[in-house]
C-alpha positions in Angstrom: 15.5 -6.7 -14.5 12.7 -6.9 -17.3 9.6 -5.1 -16.2 6.4 -6.8 -16.7 4.1 -4.6 -19.3 1.6 -3.8 -16.7 4.0 -2.5 -14.1 5.6 -0.4 -17.0 2.4 1.0 -18.3 1.5 2.0 -14.6 4.7 3.6 -13.8 4.5 5.9 -17.0 1.0 6.7 -16.4 1.7 7.8 -12.7 4.6 9.8 -14.0 2.4 11.6 -16.2 -0.2 12.3 -13.3 2.2 12.7 -10.6 1.6 16.6 -10.1 -2.1 16.2 -10.4 -2.3 13.2 -8.1 -0.1 15.0 -5.4 -2.1 18.2 -5.5 -5.4 15.9 -5.1 -4.2 13.7 -2.3 -1.3 15.4 -0.2 -4.2 16.6 2.4 -6.2 13.7 2.2 -5.8 12.2 5.5 -7.0 15.8 7.2 -10.5 14.8 6.3 -10.1 11.0 6.7 -10.4 10.3 10.8 -11.3 6.6 10.0 -7.8 6.2 7.8 -5.8 8.1 10.6 -7.2 5.8 13.1 -6.2 2.7 11.2 -2.6 4.2 10.5 -2.2 4.7 14.4 -3.3 1.2 15.1 -0.6 0.2 12.6 1.9 2.2 13.9 1.1 1.0 17.4 1.3 -2.5 16.2 4.7 -1.8 14.7 6.1 -0.1 17.9 4.9 -2.7 20.1 7.0 -5.1 18.0 10.4 -3.4 18.4 10.2 0.1 16.4 11.7 -1.5 13.2 11.7 0.3 9.9 8.5 0.9 7.9 8.5 0.7 4.3 5.6 2.6 2.5 5.5 0.3 -0.7 3.8 2.5 -3.4 4.4 5.7 -1.7 3.2 7.9 -4.3 4.0 11.7 -3.2 4.9 10.7 0.3 2.0 12.3 2.3 1.4 9.1 4.3 4.9 8.0 4.6 5.3 11.6 6.4 2.4 10.9 8.3 3.9 7.6 9.6 7.1 9.6 10.4 4.9 12.1 12.6 3.7 8.9 14.5 7.3 8.3 15.5 8.1 5.6 12.7 11.1 5.0 11.0 9.3 5.5 7.9 10.8 5.4 4.2 9.0 5.4 1.0 9.2 3.5 -2.3 7.7 3.8 -5.5 7.9 2.7 -9.1 7.7 6.1 -10.3 10.4 8.3 -10.4 8.2 11.6 -11.1 6.2 10.4 -7.6 9.4 9.9 -5.7 10.6 13.5 -7.1 7.6 15.1 -5.7 7.9 13.4 -2.4 11.8 14.2 -1.8 10.8 17.8 -2.8 8.1 17.8 -0.4 9.5 16.1 2.4 13.4 16.7 2.3 14.0 15.0 5.7 12.7 11.7 4.5 14.4 8.8 2.6 12.3 8.1 -1.0 13.6 5.4 -3.5 12.4 4.4 -6.6 11.7 0.8 -6.6 9.4 -2.3 -7.2 6.9 -4.0 -4.7 7.9 -7.2 -6.4 11.7 -6.7 -6.1 12.1 -4.1 -3.4 15.9 -4.4 -2.8 15.1 -4.4 0.9 17.2 -7.0 2.9 15.6 -10.3 4.1 13.8 -9.5 7.5 14.7 -5.8 7.7 11.4 -4.0 8.5 9.1 -3.9 11.4 6.2 -2.9 9.2 5.0 -2.8 5.5 2.5 -0.3 4.5 0.4 -1.0 1.3 -2.4 1.6 0.6 -4.2 1.0 -2.8 -0.7 0.0 -4.3 -1.2 -3.3 -5.3 -4.6 -2.6 -7.0 -2.8 -2.1 -10.4 -1.3 -5.6 -10.0 -2.8 -8.4 -12.5 -4.3 -10.9 -9.8 -1.7 -13.8 -11.2 1.1 -12.0 -10.1 -0.2 -10.5 -6.7 1.2 -13.7 -4.8 4.5 -12.9 -5.9 4.1 -9.4 -4.3 2.8 -10.7 -1.1 5.8 -13.0 -0.9 8.3 -9.9 -1.2 6.2 -8.4 1.7 6.7 -11.4 3.6 10.4 -11.8 2.9 11.4 -8.3 4.0 9.5 -8.3 7.4 10.9 -9.5 10.5 9.2 -12.1 12.5 6.3 -10.4 14.4 6.5 -7.6 11.7 3.0 -6.2 10.6 1.7 -5.6 7.1 -1.4 -2.9 6.6 -2.8 -3.3 3.0 -5.5 -1.3 1.8 -7.9 -2.0 -1.5 -11.2 -1.7 -2.9 -13.7 -4.3 -2.3 -15.3 -6.3 -5.2 -19.0 -7.3 -4.6 -19.3 -11.1 -5.3 -17.1 -14.0 -3.8 -17.7 -15.9 -6.9 -15.6 -13.3 -8.7 -13.0 -12.8 -6.1 -11.6 -9.9 -8.5 -13.3 -7.3 -10.6 -11.5 -4.8 -13.0 -12.4 -1.1 -12.5 -12.0 2.0 -14.6 -9.3 3.6 -12.3 -8.8 7.2 -13.6 -4.9 6.7 -14.0 -4.2 2.9 -15.1 -6.2 -0.2 -15.2 -7.2 -1.5 -11.4 -8.6 -4.4 -9.7 -11.0 -4.8 -6.7 -10.7 -7.7 -4.4 -13.0 -10.3 -2.4 -11.5 -9.3 1.2 -11.8 -12.9 2.2 -10.0 -14.1 -1.1 -7.1 -11.6 -0.6 -6.7 -12.7 3.3 -6.4 -16.3 1.9 -3.6 -15.1 -0.2 -2.0 -13.3 2.7 -2.1 -16.6 4.8 -0.6 -18.8 2.0 2.1 -16.2 1.8 2.8 -16.5 5.7 1.0 -13.5 6.9 -2.0 -14.0 9.1 -4.9 -11.5 9.4 -5.1 -9.7 12.7 -7.9 -7.4 12.1 -9.8 -5.9 9.2 -11.9 -2.6 8.8 -14.4 -2.0 6.2 -15.7 1.6 5.2 -19.0 1.9 3.6 -19.0 4.1 0.4 -20.6 7.5 1.2 -23.1 8.8 -1.0 -20.9 11.6 -2.3 -18.3 9.1 -3.5 -17.6 8.9 -7.1 -17.4 5.1 -7.0 -19.7 3.4 -4.6 -17.0 0.5 -3.6 -16.2 -0.6 0.1 -12.8 0.2 1.0 -10.9 -2.5 3.3 -7.7 -2.6 5.3 -6.3 -5.8 6.3 -3.9 -5.7 9.3 -1.7 -8.9 9.0 1.4 -10.3 11.1 4.2 -12.6 9.9 4.7 -15.2 12.4 
């Protein structure tokens, strides 16, 4: 498979930054009660649907995958960066981590009860996002849930905005626009959360989580 230039560049950038990224974010959930609550709601939704496997797509160094495992989910991680996967395997040897692409995960049709995508689609050029959302739909079982996290753009007339991410070029999304793309992919929004930026945040962006369900 020939990778798109954006994916190749992003993978190389995260390979180079993997150790620093892991040190910065490995304990990030400890001080984020709202994120822990959102992940807890996601875990309950998946469990209510039958306890299917959950893929953390764009798992990075694996800390959120491990948190989902601690919530009782059969979670595994996938990331395009081999360096990130190596760190995840070292940190959490009892869990499964695979190198792979969100656009072509290799996961069987309907195999998953849940898909987690926290800030993993932000490096995807907007024209390519529908392909990834269709992949999320494909791998979910009927009734399965997707939790997707991203930073919000500020103007509904410009549904995507580029921002200066520290690792690779990235995009913010107007939440209603991304929710509409989910619907077009067969994933109906169930709920959303909006976290307002704090005065100490380096970027004054709203953080969005959308919980969606496959019919």
